[in-house]
N, C-alpha and C positions, 0 to 999 in steps of 0.2 A: 467515470473510468474508472478502472479499478488501478490498482497500484501495483506494481511488481516489483521483484527488489531481486539483483545478479548481485553476489555477493564482490565487493561490497557498495555497489551501488543501487540504487532505488529511481525505477523510473515509471512514467503516466503509461499502461500499453491498453491499447484495445486491438480485437481481432479482427482483423479486415470479412464483410462478405461479399465484397461486391471487388473488383480489378481498380484500382488506383492509380495518381502519376501524380508524386510531388515532386515540387524543387527545393533540393541541400543545396547547404555550400560544397557540395565535391559534383553537385550535376543532380539533371533527374534521374529520380527513382521511379522505378512500377512495384507496386504491388499485387498480390491474384489475392480473390479468397482463401483464412487458412494462415495469411503472413499477419503478422502484428504489425500498427503503426505505433513508433514507440517517439515518446517524447521529455528528455532528460532535463535533468533543472535549469541549464542556459534557458532552456525552452524554441531548444535545436527540434526538429524531427528527421525521424528514420525511419526506412521500412528493414526488417526483424524477418528472416522468413521462419516458419510456423513452426516446423520438427526443430530445429535451431534456441528458436526462446522459449521453448517447453524445457528443454533442455538443458537451456543455462539459468533460467528466470525461476521464481517461488513468488508466485502469489502471496502479498503483504495483505495477513487481517487486521481490516480496523472496527470490528464488530466489538463494540460494548458495550460489556452485561451490567443493563445498570442495579440488576435487585444485589451481585455481589460485590458489584460497589459500596453503595447502599447498607448489607449487614457490614462490610468490613468499619465504612464511616461509622455506622449506631456501635460498636463492639468497640470500638475506640471510646468513643465519648460515654459509654456505658462504663470503663475501664479508669479513663479521664477521672470520670464522679469518683467512681469507688477511692478511688486514692485520694483523693479531697475532701471523700470525709473518713477515711480513715486516719487523714490526719491530722484532722482538727478532734478527734474525738479527744 
């Protein structure tokens, strides 16, 4: 399930591919294909219309670039090592 953010709220959401009805604290909600099923931090679920959801929420990018992280870590190690070598001269 992808993460989406509505400033400043972050929710889990999935785009519906078929009609469905869910029970919420406010009663039954019906979703149609193209709408989003949202789960908030408290675990409550509700349906949000597709166009409104896409207007109000931005997808959160959770990709981790391992090469960049490793490169930064090695640079830091290199700087620290060089600093220690220079300090001990």
